[in-house]
N, C-alpha and C positions, 0 to 999 in steps of 0.2 A: 768617438763612445765606439772603442775596438772591442767584438768580440768574441774571445778567445776557444767558446765549446760550441760545440755543433749549435744548440739552442741557447737562446734566454729570456725572460719576461721580463718586456717595457716598464717601465716601471714610475707611467707618466700622469702627472695630477688628476690633469684634463681630461684625458683618457679613464683612467679611472672615477669619479665623477659620473662621464658620460656611463658608464655602465653600472655600477649604485644606479645614479636616475632609471636607470633603463629596467634597473627589475631580474638581469640576466648575471650569473655568471660566465664570465667570460674570461678566455688566456691567453694573451695579444705574445705572439711569436715571432721572434724574428733567426730567420734562418739565413747565416755567414755565406760567401761569397760568392752573390750572385743579385743582381743589380747594375748601374751604373752611375756617372761620377760626371758630373756636367760643369763648365767655366765661366762664367757671370765678374763678369768685372775681377778679376783675379779670384773670385771666392771663390770653391768647393763646396756643389749641391748636392747632395746625396737624392737619384730617384730610384723609392723603392718601388717593387714589381709585387705586384698583390695576385699572391694564389690564389689563395680562395676561403672561404670556411669551414672547419670538420668539427659536427656536435659544438662542442664550445667552444673552437679553438680557432681561432684567426692568424692567418698563417701567412708573414710576410718574406722577400727573399732581400738582402742585405750584404754590404761590400766591406768595406774599412771604415764610413766615413758616416756619419750622422748627423746635420747639421740638423739644432734644440728645434728651431723655426718652424722648419719646413716639412721634420719629422711629426710635431705637434700638430699641424695643422693637414696634413697628409691621411693620421691617427685618426683624428676626428674624422673625416669624413669618411675613411675606411670604416671606422665601428660605427654610423651609424647607417651604411648601406649592410654592414654586417647585420646591426640588427633588429635590421629591416628584415632581410631577407632571414633573419632567424626567427626571428616574429612567424610571419608566413611558412613558415616550415613545422613551427611547435601544433598551430594552429590547424596544419594538416594531420596531427601525432593525436590532438584533441577526441576525445571520443567521454559520449556521455556511460555515467555510471549509474545502475537501478541503486534506490534505497530500500525501501519494501517491496517486499513482495517479489516472487510473483503469486495473487493468492483467490482464489478462483469463487464464484456467487455465482445467483441465478440457477443453478443446476438443474437441469429437464433429464427428462430421455431422449432432447433431439441435440443438443447443446448447452454449453455455460458463458459466465463471465469471467474474462482476466481483466488482472490490473493489476499495476503497480507504479513505483515513482520513480521518478528518475533526482537525479543533480543538477539539470539545468530543461529547459529546456526542448524537447525535443518532439517525433513524429514516431510514430511508433505502428507494430505492426505483430502479428502471432500467427507461428508458421506451424500446421498438423500433420502430424501421421499416425498411418493406421499401426499398431501396436503387432507389427508380423515379423518382427529377425531380421527384417531390412535393416542397415546402416543408415542413418538420419541423409547421411548427402547422397542415401543411394540413389534418389532423383530430386528434384524442384518440388519443396510439398508446400500445399493450398495455403495463400496466404491470407488473413484474414486481420481488417483496419477497423482503423477505430473509428469508427461513423455516428460521431454525437456531432460530426461538422455536417452532417447533410449535404455528401457532395462533394466540401473539403477537408482534409487533414488537420484533425483539431495538434495547434503549437501549444505545450504544455509539459506540466512536470507529472502531472495526473494521467496517469496512463489505464481507457477502459476498449477493451476489447470483446467483442458477442461473436462467441464461435457457436454456427447452428450448421444443419441439416444431416446431423450424426445419426448412430442408430443409439437406439435403448441395449443401456446394458453392455457396451461396451467399451473397451479402453484404446486413448489418442495417447499418444507423445505427441509434448508443443516445444518452440521453447516462444523465448518472447525479442524483440527487437525491437529495434531505437534508431533516431540516426539523433543528435543533437542537431539544434540551430543556433547557428552565431552571427547571423545576418538575416533580415526578412527588406528589402526597397524594395519591392514591390512584387506582385503574384508573377514575372516571370525573373526575379532574380533575390532567391534565397541557399542562401549559404549551410552549409551542411557538415556538421564532423564525421567521420569515418562511422561505418555502423557499427555496433555494438551487442551483443544480447550474451543470451543463453550457450557455452561452450557445450556445444557436443562435438568437437575434435576429438579432446582429451578424457573432457566429461559425459554425462551423460542427460538428453531431453528431461521436463517432468514429465510424472505420469498423470493422468488423469479417469477417472471412468464414469459415462454418462445413469443415470439412476434407473433399474428393470423399469418395468411394466407393473411387476409384482413383484411384492416380498411377504415372505412370512412372520417377519421381525425388522425391526426399524430401532438400532439405536447411535444414540447422540449423545455427547457433555455438553456441559451447558456450563459456563462461566462470567462469572458476577462482580460487580463491586471490588474487584481491581486497588481502582484511583489511585493509577499512576503507579504503583507499586513493583515494576515488572520485574526486578530482582527472585519477587515473592511469587509472580506469575508464571515464570517462568521454572517452578520446582514443581509447582503442580501442572502444565501440562510435561515436564517429566513425567516419564510411566504408563500415561493414558495408553488405553486399549487400542488396540491395531487392527480391530474390525467394526471401526464409527462407520455410518454411512454420512453423517458431517459434524457441524460442531457451530455449540449457538452460543455466542456473543450479547451478555444479557445485560449488559448496560452501564453507567456508571466504573467505567472502564480508565476511566479519566477524573478528579473531584471538579475540573474546567475546563475548557479549549480556550484557553487564553493567548492559544495561538495553536496554530492546525499543525505546527510541527508535533504535538504533543502524539498525536493520534498514535501516530507510529513510532514514537517516539519512547511511547509510555507501555503500549501491546502490543500495538500491528505486526511491527516488524517482529516481534517477539515469537509472535505465536505465526506467522507465515511463513518464518524461518524453520517451526516447529513441522507443519505439514507438507512445506518445498509446493506448492502450486497441484497437490495431490488428494486432499479435499475438499470440500465444496466447507465455505465459510455461510452463518446467515446471523442477521446481527438482529435487535430490538436498541432503540435512544433509549438512556436515563434519564432521571434524573438532572443531573449532573451536567450533562453530556449537551443543558440549554444554557447554559451560564460559560462565560465568559468570548470577548469578541469575535472571535474565529469557530462559534458555536455551530455558526448556520452555515458552516461549511463542510459539519460531522459527512452531512449526505456522500460529499463530494467521491470519499475515499470505499464512499457502501455504492450497492447497488440491488434496485427491487424492481418487480414487479411493475408495480405504482409511480415509481419515481417520487414515494412518498417514505419518512419511516415506519408507516400503517404497510401489509401489505398480506399475500396469502401465499403457501406453494404446498403442491401431492407431491407426497410419493407413495405410489398404486396403491392401494386404498386408506395410505393413512393423510390427516387433511393438518397443514395447520396453519392457523392463524396468529399472526405477528401485532401486538397491537399498539399504541402508547397516550399513555396516561400527560405527559409532560409534568411538566412540574406540582409542585407538591403542597404549595403552597396558595393564594390565591394570584391573580396577577396583580393586583394592584397593593400586595406587599413589598414593604421596603427595600428588601431581600433584593428583590430586582433592576430598582431604579426604572420601573416604566419601562422595561423591556420586550415584555415578555404579553404573547395575545392570547393565549393558550384556550380563553375556553370556544372562539368559533372554531376553533381549528381540529379540536376534542366533537363539536358539536355533526363538525363536518365528517372526521368521522366516525359519526355513530353510524350514516346516511349509508359511509361505505358498506361501511358493518352488514348492517341487515342485509344490504346488496350479495356480496359474496357469502353469506351463510343460508343464502338463498340460490346459490348456485349451483351448479349439475356437481361439481366437485365436492364441492362439502352434503351435500345431501344424500350422494351413494357411497361416502369414504363408511369404512367401516369402525376407524376409531378419529376421531376430533380434537386434535389439542388446541391449547393456545399460549399463548406466551404474552407478557404484560411485567416488566419493570416492578413497578406500583403494583403491591396486590392491595383489593381491593378490602374496604373497613368501613362498614358501616357510619360508626362513631369514629373513625381514625380522622387522620387530616385532611383536607381539601381535596387533591389530587383521587388519594383513595376514593375518600367519599364521594368525590363526584361522577366514578369507575362504575360506585353501582347506583347512580340513576343512570346512566348513558351508555353503558358499553355495556356489563353484567344480563339484563335484560333480556338480549336480543341473543347472546349466549347459552344462556338458560334456554330460552324455545328454540334454539339449532341443537342442545341433547351433545355439546358439549361435555365430553368424557374428564376433561382432567386441565385443570393453569398451572404454570413452572412462574416463578414470578425472584422475586431478589429485594433487593430494597434496604429493609429491616435486620439484615448484615446477621446473619442465624437463623437457624432450621425449624421452621414451623408448616405441618399439615393442619389446614384447616377445613377442615369436615364441612359437608351440605350440611345443617343443623342449626344454621342463621345465627351461630353464635359472636362470631368475627363478621359476614357479609351475609346477604342475598346471592349469592351464587349456590345456586343447587348442581357443584360437580364439585369434587376437594382444589384444593390450591396447596401447593405446594413450594415453598419458600428455600433455595437452595443459601448457606451461611455466603460471607465475604470469604473472598482465600481460601476457598476450597472447589474444588473438582464436583461436578453430578453429571452422573453416570447414569442411564435411564435408555434400559430397554425394552423398548412397547410395542407388542403382541395384540392379536383379538381377542385374547383371553385375558392379561393382565400387562399393568404401568409397574416396573421391578423399578426401584430406585439404590442409589447409593451414593456418601458422599464422601471424597477424601482429602485428610488436608497438607499440607506442606510436608509431612513430615512422612506421606503414603499409610497411612492410617486412614483407615475404615471407622468412620467417624458416625454418621446414621443410614440404616436401612431403612425402605418402606413399601408396601405392593399394593397395588390398585384391583380389584376385582373387578372384569371389564363384562362379568355372565350378564346375557341382556335376554 
């Protein structure tokens, strides 16, 4: 075969099959007028010269003669070598990518926790800089690593990095960083991809402000009972006010957690994108988050001070307690297939609740607010009725000012008159698919709800004069 042009592609079936099986898209290129011919037993054998490869091209040099048998064997050997080298090259260029986040939790006056997920196992860290007008590359920035390994960097797809030692009411810039792990052959032989993270070269780092020591008022938005309808969730995320202090995800954001991927896909990815890592998220667990094979993984995507779905936090003179009523039917109900054990869990929670309500943070607070996805109802379903026996009495004793709930998919204000529950404070239920905007001061709690069309649907105010 004579090549009359500068380059030609050799259509050898064996070579094509080798390339096809490798998953690589490679062109074999012959460059004429090079190499040499030798004579063995009066037969000419072409000896091509391997030049090298560039991206997806395997380059050989050729003269006027090609022996089919020898050339095929040579090409098969060369292609195998090339594919091995190409695979190593691709490995060096591989980078992990962020899938969900970053988003911020556990905000306090002196720190916060950054959470995000990647598309492959990785080790991760966060770099933090003051918001002082210098470029992020001005100098090496403080690094904070995922400390859950207790001295060993955790390898996984979910990353939680606690940033601490900060100043109250101060704005900081940060970027997330991570390296994919391609092989783990022992502590002395871990192979990584190139590092990846927030683009601070052409883009901007994330910004976050720690809580101040004191606030005249607190503003937060509540979202609940989305049940995986992410497109509608994005409608109520849009147009949210800028001057919020935090966002609260109040349960039943999915209908079940049959796969943990649903957590990011159905809602968490959207809220993380809308906040761009610049506003803290607090969350409660709804009864539907207890359903599905991966329900036990819900807390992997959230961070709380207690390491449980029930916890408390303080912002200035405002105290908040987040509760978990668990399922709405008895543990023995046929719907749960014997997988739910909420009774001992709620009992432990009630013991913890009494202790946290006796703390200085609660006793010294000017305003005390509770969150629970399921609202208490004396004559309601099991979960709601059980709340009246286990969780409401300590809240009454502590002087809780209001409770925010969801679950019933409609607007409701239950006044403390005994008609619905034994709570001695008002209980406000946010409808499903609506954003509840709450502003709390020492004098009042002002509430309004907004639907997917941006229309204000309900307004209510609670007088806090004491």
